[in-house]
VMD Tcl script that draws the C-alpha trace (Angstrom):
set ca {
  {-0.01 -0.10 -0.28}
  {2.89 2.07 0.99}
  {4.51 1.51 -2.67}
  {1.21 2.58 -4.52}
  {0.74 5.86 -2.47}
  {4.59 6.93 -3.12}
  {3.95 6.14 -6.79}
  {1.04 8.20 -6.60}
  {2.64 11.09 -4.88}
  {5.51 10.98 -7.45}
  {3.20 11.00 -10.25}
  {1.04 14.04 -8.86}
  {4.53 15.96 -8.35}
  {5.66 14.91 -12.03}
  {2.12 16.03 -13.50}
  {2.60 19.24 -11.67}
  {6.02 19.76 -12.52}
  {5.25 18.73 -16.13}
  {2.34 21.45 -16.26}
  {4.54 24.01 -14.71}
  {7.54 23.26 -17.11}
  {5.96 23.58 -20.06}
  {4.10 26.51 -19.48}
  {7.73 28.41 -18.62}
  {9.90 26.36 -20.62}
  {10.50 25.11 -24.14}
  {9.31 21.54 -24.21}
  {12.45 20.42 -26.40}
  {14.59 20.99 -23.37}
  {12.27 18.91 -21.02}
  {13.56 16.08 -22.58}
  {16.33 13.33 -21.97}
  {17.88 11.41 -19.35}
  {16.98 13.66 -16.51}
  {13.26 13.95 -17.51}
  {11.67 10.62 -16.92}
  {8.02 10.28 -17.88}
  {5.38 10.23 -15.17}
  {8.46 10.20 -12.53}
  {9.61 13.27 -10.32}
  {13.31 13.00 -11.38}
  {16.09 15.10 -11.14}
  {15.33 16.92 -14.41}
  {11.72 17.92 -12.97}
  {13.19 18.97 -9.61}
  {15.56 21.24 -11.41}
  {12.73 22.69 -13.06}
  {10.70 23.36 -10.01}
  {13.65 24.72 -8.08}
  {14.49 27.29 -11.18}
  {11.20 28.46 -12.19}
  {10.45 30.89 -9.30}
  {14.13 32.56 -9.33}
  {14.14 32.77 -13.27}
  {10.42 33.71 -14.11}
  {9.03 35.44 -10.91}
  {12.34 36.98 -9.42}
  {13.78 37.45 -12.91}
  {17.33 35.76 -12.49}
  {18.00 34.65 -16.36}
  {14.34 35.16 -17.13}
  {14.72 34.97 -21.07}
  {16.37 31.80 -20.58}
  {14.05 29.25 -22.31}
  {15.50 26.00 -20.23}
  {15.96 25.54 -16.36}
  {19.07 27.43 -15.00}
  {20.08 27.39 -11.38}
  {19.86 31.04 -9.63}
  {23.83 31.02 -9.13}
  {24.33 30.44 -12.82}
  {24.82 33.27 -15.34}
  {23.98 32.86 -19.28}
  {24.37 35.70 -21.55}
  {23.07 35.58 -25.01}
  {21.61 31.81 -24.56}
  {20.86 31.64 -28.18}
  {24.67 31.17 -28.79}
  {24.67 28.34 -26.69}
  {24.70 24.95 -28.05}
  {24.35 21.48 -26.11}
  {22.65 18.27 -26.39}
  {19.32 17.93 -24.09}
  {20.94 15.70 -21.68}
  {23.59 18.17 -20.89}
  {20.90 20.41 -19.05}
  {22.96 19.42 -15.77}
  {25.54 22.07 -16.67}
  {23.09 24.88 -15.87}
  {22.59 23.47 -12.36}
  {26.20 23.65 -10.84}
  {26.17 27.13 -8.74}
  {28.75 29.71 -9.98}
  {29.10 29.07 -13.49}
  {29.27 31.87 -16.00}
  {28.87 31.29 -19.56}
  {29.35 34.22 -21.82}
  {28.48 33.73 -25.42}
  {29.11 37.31 -26.84}
  {29.52 37.36 -30.41}
  {30.20 33.77 -30.80}
  {28.94 30.39 -29.65}
  {29.74 28.11 -26.49}
  {29.21 24.53 -28.12}
  {29.09 21.70 -25.56}
  {29.46 18.05 -26.67}
  {27.26 15.44 -25.42}
  {27.77 13.73 -22.23}
  {30.16 16.61 -21.08}
  {30.42 17.45 -17.55}
  {31.38 21.02 -16.27}
  {31.78 21.44 -12.48}
  {31.10 24.27 -10.18}
  {32.57 27.87 -10.52}
  {33.60 27.40 -14.06}
  {34.10 30.47 -16.61}
  {33.64 30.29 -20.34}
  {34.28 33.66 -21.96}
  {34.01 34.21 -25.80}
  {34.92 37.80 -26.00}
  {37.42 39.50 -23.84}
  {37.62 43.33 -23.12}
  {39.74 45.61 -25.24}
  {42.96 46.12 -23.42}
  {43.02 49.83 -25.14}
  {39.55 50.66 -23.86}
  {38.41 48.28 -21.13}
  {34.62 49.58 -21.96}
  {34.57 47.49 -25.25}
  {34.96 43.89 -26.09}
  {36.90 42.43 -28.88}
  {35.30 39.98 -31.28}
  {33.91 36.76 -30.24}
  {35.59 33.45 -30.74}
  {33.50 30.23 -30.50}
  {34.08 27.89 -27.85}
  {33.94 24.33 -28.34}
  {34.09 21.68 -26.00}
  {34.31 18.05 -27.30}
  {31.97 14.88 -26.55}
  {32.54 12.95 -23.19}
  {34.91 15.94 -21.73}
  {34.97 17.13 -17.91}
  {35.68 20.80 -16.92}
  {37.14 20.84 -13.44}
  {36.23 23.22 -10.49}
  {37.26 26.54 -10.77}
  {38.27 26.56 -14.36}
  {38.44 28.92 -16.96}
  {38.13 28.68 -20.67}
  {38.82 31.72 -23.12}
  {37.75 32.64 -26.47}
  {38.47 30.35 -29.30}
  {39.41 27.38 -27.71}
  {38.65 24.12 -28.89}
  {38.83 21.10 -26.98}
  {38.50 17.39 -28.54}
  {36.66 14.47 -27.37}
  {37.44 13.00 -23.96}
  {39.37 15.97 -22.70}
  {39.68 16.51 -18.65}
  {40.60 20.08 -17.46}
  {42.17 19.79 -14.06}
  {40.61 22.24 -11.15}
  {41.55 25.78 -11.31}
  {43.00 25.54 -14.59}
  {43.01 28.44 -17.46}
  {42.85 27.18 -20.74}
  {44.31 29.40 -23.28}
  {44.56 27.47 -26.50}
  {43.05 24.49 -28.40}
  {43.71 20.77 -27.88}
  {41.41 19.83 -30.36}
  {42.67 16.02 -30.68}
  {41.17 15.21 -27.20}
  {41.95 12.39 -25.07}
  {44.18 14.10 -22.81}
  {44.08 15.74 -19.35}
  {45.14 19.20 -19.37}
  {45.76 21.36 -16.06}
  {47.86 24.63 -15.20}
  {48.12 28.22 -16.32}
  {48.21 28.02 -18.92}
  {47.04 24.71 -19.22}
  {48.83 22.10 -21.02}
  {48.74 18.43 -21.38}
  {49.97 16.56 -18.30}
  {48.56 13.04 -19.24}
  {47.27 11.31 -22.22}
  {44.13 9.25 -21.68}
  {44.56 5.73 -22.66}
  {40.89 4.64 -24.14}
  {39.49 1.32 -25.03}
  {41.07 0.59 -28.32}
  {38.27 -1.94 -29.28}
  {37.21 -0.21 -32.67}
  {33.76 1.27 -32.73}
  {33.46 0.94 -36.43}
  {30.28 -0.03 -38.10}
  {27.83 1.24 -35.11}
  {24.79 3.34 -35.80}
  {26.56 6.71 -36.03}
  {29.03 5.18 -39.16}
  {27.99 7.37 -42.20}
  {29.82 4.81 -44.66}
  {33.06 7.14 -45.68}
  {35.47 4.02 -45.22}
  {38.23 6.26 -44.02}
  {38.53 3.60 -41.13}
  {39.30 0.88 -43.80}
  {41.55 3.34 -46.06}
  {43.65 4.36 -42.94}
  {44.01 0.90 -41.03}
  {47.68 -0.05 -40.97}
  {46.73 -3.68 -40.80}
  {43.99 -3.74 -43.55}
  {41.85 -5.47 -40.75}
  {38.71 -3.69 -42.19}
  {36.73 -5.14 -44.80}
  {33.60 -3.79 -46.03}
  {30.35 -5.99 -45.95}
  {26.62 -5.64 -47.03}
  {24.19 -5.14 -43.74}
  {20.67 -3.60 -43.50}
  {20.56 -2.39 -47.28}
  {24.09 -0.62 -46.69}
  {27.88 -1.36 -46.96}
  {29.28 -1.35 -43.43}
  {33.05 -1.40 -42.22}
  {33.50 -4.58 -40.32}
  {36.65 -5.52 -38.25}
  {38.67 -8.80 -38.90}
  {39.52 -9.23 -35.00}
  {42.79 -11.56 -36.15}
  {44.31 -8.77 -38.05}
  {43.16 -5.92 -35.40}
  {45.87 -4.57 -33.45}
  {43.63 -2.33 -31.24}
  {45.64 0.65 -32.11}
  {42.58 2.93 -31.79}
  {43.28 4.65 -35.09}
  {39.83 4.04 -36.78}
  {38.16 5.59 -33.54}
  {40.62 8.64 -33.71}
  {40.12 9.33 -37.34}
  {36.47 9.13 -37.46}
  {34.84 12.44 -38.84}
  {31.90 11.57 -36.42}
  {34.46 12.15 -33.19}
  {35.65 15.53 -34.25}
  {34.67 18.74 -32.77}
  {31.44 20.42 -33.91}
  {32.12 23.47 -35.74}
  {29.19 26.41 -35.92}
  {30.40 28.60 -38.34}
  {27.70 30.76 -40.09}
  {28.14 31.13 -44.10}
  {30.48 34.23 -44.58}
  {28.24 34.85 -47.87}
  {24.70 33.42 -49.31}
  {23.73 33.58 -53.36}
  {20.88 32.48 -55.18}
  {22.64 31.55 -58.58}
  {22.20 29.92 -62.08}
  {24.45 29.36 -64.87}
  {24.09 31.69 -67.74}
  {24.47 28.75 -70.08}
  {21.04 27.59 -70.78}
  {22.31 24.00 -71.95}
  {24.32 23.54 -68.72}
  {21.76 24.91 -66.67}
  {19.26 22.31 -68.44}
  {21.59 19.37 -67.66}
  {21.92 20.03 -63.94}
  {19.85 19.44 -61.22}
  {19.33 22.65 -60.03}
  {20.78 26.14 -61.27}
  {24.33 24.59 -62.08}
  {26.37 26.03 -59.37}
  {28.66 22.75 -59.41}
  {29.19 22.95 -62.96}
  {30.21 26.44 -62.77}
  {32.65 25.58 -60.00}
  {34.11 22.57 -61.77}
  {34.67 24.76 -65.16}
  {36.31 27.32 -62.87}
  {38.75 24.47 -61.45}
  {39.37 22.92 -65.22}
  {40.56 26.53 -66.52}
  {42.98 26.70 -63.85}
  {44.65 23.10 -64.98}
  {43.30 21.39 -62.09}
  {40.75 18.39 -61.50}
  {37.22 17.58 -59.89}
  {35.97 14.44 -58.08}
  {32.43 13.75 -58.05}
  {30.01 10.53 -58.23}
  {29.44 8.89 -61.55}
  {27.81 5.57 -62.45}
  {30.25 2.60 -63.15}
  {29.49 -0.25 -65.65}
  {27.31 -1.84 -62.91}
  {25.40 0.95 -62.37}
  {26.76 1.75 -59.04}
  {27.55 5.14 -58.05}
  {31.13 5.76 -57.37}
  {33.72 8.66 -56.75}
  {35.67 9.54 -59.57}
  {38.52 12.29 -60.62}
  {37.32 14.10 -63.93}
  {40.02 16.18 -65.96}
  {37.86 18.19 -68.40}
  {34.28 19.11 -68.76}
  {33.07 16.65 -70.88}
  {34.28 13.84 -68.51}
  {32.51 16.17 -65.59}
  {29.17 15.67 -67.83}
  {28.76 12.18 -65.96}
  {29.01 13.86 -62.62}
  {26.23 15.90 -63.29}
  {22.85 15.41 -61.97}
  {21.47 14.22 -58.44}
  {22.23 10.54 -57.25}
  {20.11 9.72 -54.67}
  {21.97 6.85 -53.50}
  {24.99 6.38 -51.01}
  {28.06 6.71 -53.41}
  {31.38 4.33 -52.67}
  {34.33 6.33 -52.10}
  {36.60 3.60 -53.25}
  {40.19 4.62 -53.61}
  {39.26 8.50 -53.89}
  {41.65 9.54 -50.98}
  {44.66 7.92 -52.33}
  {43.57 9.50 -56.09}
  {43.12 12.76 -54.45}
  {46.25 12.87 -52.47}
  {48.17 11.88 -55.96}
  {46.75 15.01 -57.71}
  {47.08 17.29 -54.83}
  {50.86 16.34 -54.37}
  {51.33 17.68 -58.10}
  {50.36 21.14 -56.84}
  {47.50 21.31 -59.08}
  {44.02 22.67 -58.00}
  {41.72 19.90 -56.83}
  {37.86 20.32 -56.31}
  {36.31 17.46 -54.13}
  {32.52 17.42 -54.14}
  {30.20 14.69 -51.96}
  {27.85 14.82 -49.03}
  {28.74 16.79 -45.57}
  {30.18 13.87 -44.08}
  {32.12 12.57 -47.35}
  {33.79 16.01 -47.24}
  {34.42 16.00 -43.76}
  {36.01 12.63 -44.23}
  {38.20 13.99 -46.88}
  {39.02 16.80 -44.73}
  {39.98 14.89 -41.72}
  {42.21 12.71 -44.14}
  {44.03 15.78 -45.78}
  {43.74 18.20 -42.52}
  {44.84 21.90 -43.67}
  {48.04 20.60 -45.61}
  {47.11 21.36 -49.13}
  {45.92 24.78 -50.20}
  {45.08 23.67 -53.55}
  {42.30 21.82 -52.35}
  {38.84 23.00 -52.53}
  {35.71 21.61 -51.19}
  {32.13 21.47 -51.96}
  {29.19 19.51 -50.26}
  {25.79 19.20 -50.98}
  {22.39 20.23 -48.97}
  {21.76 16.45 -48.06}
  {18.42 14.72 -47.56}
  {20.55 11.59 -46.22}
  {21.72 8.67 -48.34}
  {19.30 5.95 -49.56}
  {20.40 2.34 -49.88}
  {22.68 1.18 -52.64}
  {21.72 -2.56 -51.93}
  {18.08 -1.57 -52.77}
  {19.06 0.35 -55.83}
  {21.20 -2.11 -57.07}
  {18.15 -4.74 -57.01}
  {15.67 -2.19 -58.45}
  {17.91 -1.49 -61.42}
  {18.21 -5.25 -61.78}
  {14.54 -5.74 -61.96}
  {14.17 -2.73 -63.97}
  {16.58 -4.38 -66.76}
  {14.64 -7.70 -66.47}
  {11.46 -6.18 -67.08}
  {12.51 -4.35 -70.00}
  {14.95 -6.80 -71.39}
  {17.67 -4.47 -71.97}
  {20.96 -2.98 -70.18}
  {20.71 0.31 -68.24}
  {23.40 3.01 -68.90}
  {22.00 5.84 -66.87}
  {19.41 7.05 -64.36}
  {18.71 10.67 -64.03}
  {16.71 11.45 -61.14}
  {16.03 14.98 -61.79}
  {15.01 15.25 -65.45}
  {13.91 18.90 -66.20}
  {11.73 17.97 -69.48}
  {8.75 19.10 -67.44}
  {10.15 21.65 -65.45}
  {12.78 22.27 -62.40}
  {9.73 21.82 -59.66}
  {8.07 18.85 -61.14}
  {11.07 16.88 -62.37}
  {10.46 13.29 -63.95}
  {12.88 10.54 -63.63}
  {14.29 9.35 -67.02}
  {16.05 5.96 -67.47}
  {18.41 5.54 -70.45}
  {18.88 2.01 -71.86}
  {21.98 0.75 -73.86}
  {19.69 0.93 -77.15}
  {19.56 4.66 -76.33}
  {15.68 4.11 -75.86}
  {14.26 6.08 -72.56}
  {11.91 5.45 -69.90}
  {10.46 8.51 -68.17}
  {8.24 8.23 -65.03}
  {6.76 10.61 -62.45}
  {8.33 10.28 -58.86}
  {4.93 8.77 -57.93}
  {5.35 6.03 -60.76}
  {8.97 5.38 -59.69}
  {8.76 2.48 -57.55}
  {12.43 3.47 -55.93}
  {10.95 6.53 -54.66}
  {8.90 4.77 -52.11}
  {11.99 3.94 -50.33}
  {13.12 7.70 -50.32}
  {13.45 8.14 -46.61}
  {14.57 4.81 -45.58}
  {17.93 6.22 -45.30}
  {21.32 5.14 -43.43}
  {20.58 4.92 -39.70}
  {23.44 7.91 -38.91}
  {21.12 10.08 -41.42}
  {18.69 10.22 -38.52}
  {20.81 12.03 -36.48}
  {23.00 13.51 -38.79}
  {26.38 14.76 -37.00}
  {26.92 17.30 -40.11}
  {23.55 18.86 -40.10}
  {23.58 22.76 -39.92}
  {26.56 24.56 -39.94}
  {28.69 21.78 -38.47}
  {30.33 21.87 -42.07}
  {33.89 21.15 -42.87}
  {33.46 22.31 -46.78}
  {34.46 25.55 -48.43}
  {30.95 25.98 -50.43}
  {27.49 24.12 -49.82}
  {25.16 23.98 -52.99}
  {21.81 22.85 -53.46}
  {18.15 23.96 -54.88}
  {17.13 27.09 -54.03}
  {13.50 26.26 -53.08}
  {11.44 29.15 -52.10}
  {13.60 31.42 -53.65}
  {10.59 33.37 -55.07}
  {10.29 34.88 -51.54}
  {13.63 36.12 -52.10}
  {13.54 37.74 -55.39}
  {11.51 37.11 -58.80}
  {14.91 37.14 -61.03}
  {14.47 33.26 -61.24}
  {10.83 32.64 -62.02}
  {11.24 30.38 -65.54}
  {11.25 27.16 -63.75}
  {14.36 26.13 -64.90}
  {16.50 25.79 -61.74}
  {18.46 27.92 -59.25}
  {20.90 27.00 -56.74}
  {21.72 28.21 -53.31}
  {25.46 28.58 -52.77}
  {26.76 29.00 -49.11}
  {30.33 30.24 -48.86}
  {31.76 28.98 -45.49}
  {35.34 29.94 -45.81}
  {37.60 32.86 -47.50}
  {38.68 30.08 -49.90}
  {34.89 29.48 -50.59}
  {34.15 33.23 -51.12}
  {37.06 33.50 -53.58}
  {35.73 30.68 -55.72}
  {32.41 32.20 -55.83}
  {33.53 35.54 -57.10}
  {35.11 34.00 -60.14}
  {32.04 32.09 -61.12}
  {29.54 35.14 -60.58}
  {30.45 36.64 -64.06}
  {29.57 33.61 -65.72}
  {26.12 33.40 -63.91}
  {22.90 35.51 -62.97}
  {23.35 35.80 -59.05}
  {21.60 37.52 -56.34}
  {22.80 37.86 -52.90}
  {20.94 36.30 -50.22}
  {21.26 35.88 -46.40}
  {21.59 32.93 -43.69}
  {18.17 33.69 -42.29}
  {16.45 33.32 -45.59}
  {18.46 30.02 -46.07}
  {17.51 28.61 -42.84}
  {13.66 29.68 -43.37}
  {13.62 27.80 -46.62}
  {15.85 24.93 -46.40}
  {14.55 22.87 -43.25}
  {17.32 20.31 -44.28}
  {19.83 22.62 -43.18}
  {18.37 22.69 -39.56}
  {17.59 18.92 -38.84}
  {17.44 15.69 -39.57}
  {14.21 13.73 -40.52}
  {12.51 11.31 -38.10}
  {12.99 7.47 -38.65}
  {9.97 6.35 -40.86}
  {7.65 3.60 -39.07}
  {8.48 0.70 -41.60}
  {12.26 1.36 -42.18}
  {13.88 -1.34 -39.76}
  {11.30 -3.81 -41.01}
  {11.88 -3.17 -44.60}
  {15.84 -3.69 -44.09}
  {15.31 -6.72 -41.97}
  {13.23 -8.48 -44.60}
  {15.59 -7.11 -47.13}
  {18.50 -8.87 -45.23}
  {16.70 -12.14 -44.65}
  {14.60 -12.78 -47.81}
  {15.79 -10.35 -50.33}
  {14.23 -7.70 -52.51}
  {11.15 -8.91 -53.80}
  {9.86 -9.69 -50.20}
  {10.98 -6.44 -48.78}
  {9.00 -4.62 -51.91}
  {6.15 -6.81 -51.33}
  {5.99 -5.98 -47.77}
  {6.53 -2.21 -48.62}
  {3.68 -2.37 -51.17}
  {1.29 -3.72 -48.84}
  {2.03 -0.75 -46.45}
  {1.67 1.58 -48.82}
  {-1.54 0.36 -50.02}
  {-3.06 0.67 -46.31}
  {-1.59 3.89 -46.19}
  {-3.52 5.16 -49.09}
  {-6.74 3.37 -47.98}
  {-6.19 5.16 -44.51}
  {-5.93 8.23 -46.22}
  {-9.11 8.01 -48.37}
  {-11.19 7.27 -45.23}
  {-9.75 10.38 -43.57}
  {-10.57 12.27 -46.56}
  {-14.01 10.99 -46.71}
  {-14.91 11.33 -43.24}
  {-13.56 14.88 -43.41}
  {-15.69 15.48 -46.20}
  {-18.57 14.79 -44.49}
}
mol new
graphics top color blue
foreach p $ca { graphics top sphere $p radius 0.5 }
foreach p [lrange $ca 0 end-1] q [lrange $ca 1 end] { graphics top cylinder $p $q radius 0.2 }
display resetview
């Protein structure tokens, strides 16, 4: 009886805290490991303790998440942290000054009491003014000790421990170390478990671990619709290199674009051949004119999308157009290295995670390396695409040599799918009629919580379709395609300036880009039948998975019709 009464009291407390919390705070912050459902857990206690001092007395009043009244948070909009890290705002004496720059706290990091993080210092010549802000980045699984101070521009890699009373004046981006002192310096390396973590849910398939493994202990296997790295334990020496170089473990960045453009190629033929406005083609043309090379995704003889180096605009034609399939990096790392060491300009294109892998591989060693990534929905299954192509070839009795996901015959906004066969005949389908698009949201597992979404961006330039451009300007109202160009670095801005003469361009801004591109902000949710589909694909093959999906699709359509009928009444 006592247990039942105790649980009832706990539920009533939780319900009251839940109501109060959702009145005064944003619901997205009232989730995570400290906010358990139907229990008056630690997070809800923090909420009840904080709400009076914050919302009634007015200490940190505008902050939309629970903050201890002895903690100071300035410019809360410049704070980025995982919802499980809400505990960092409950430690008395902490001071977070995010003026003119961001403070980014990695997941599962801990911050002790009386810690100061300052993104902007006073100007030594005029103490009434502040210098320009510089981002502070704290890597995942880090611990900042009691009475420590972290100064502007500091980047700490994952698994960094800062000793009590330290003043951190410079970056330690490699992480896996203990730093201490004034100024802080490395006093100990942290020896982590060197068991490889490749092939986990966070793996995005860049295969950099396989490329870098000194013993060739990592091989590629087909699992759940995707190619994943798998460790051969007999060859593995547990050196930990694969974990250390994984781009997912790199510190997060948060640099907003320096320049944003709406742009299209003045050459109508090039624009027509592109998926959007032809921005990547313009960048490629500029590199070719400098005697450089461009890497991009092409179909091989088996209709598999692979990365390849192209040396002129004619070869680049195969790169043009969207390919909604995860591409194989193959030997592109070593091929790019060979070209870079010749001193010629190299433009590498790919998804944000692929570009992050390339930047991790090369670092900042080569000034002649230029990078361009794409606004990414997420990557679709290469296994499903291979099986779909085989079925389409069998059905039509001829080999497919090209698959254009974005054919503009009927315009940019209502693009069709065009399949080109070996005998030069064509099959044109709307997306609704193309079976492959039924699996469009069945992405790689890591895509649903993409590490490189937003402005955690390692490329010089990002390109994509500029959907919603009509709310910026009416310059591009011909339905032939327009690109958005986001320049992240000075190198990227320089490249953009070079191609403006060959394009029709209008300058835009970050606010409009975020408003019209939801994919810049967050990943999509996991579809309901995604995991079941890939389980069937693994066990019974494509035809069984297709049959399963068709049943679910028909059921969805029936439900939609019933709802429409009821709504009509």
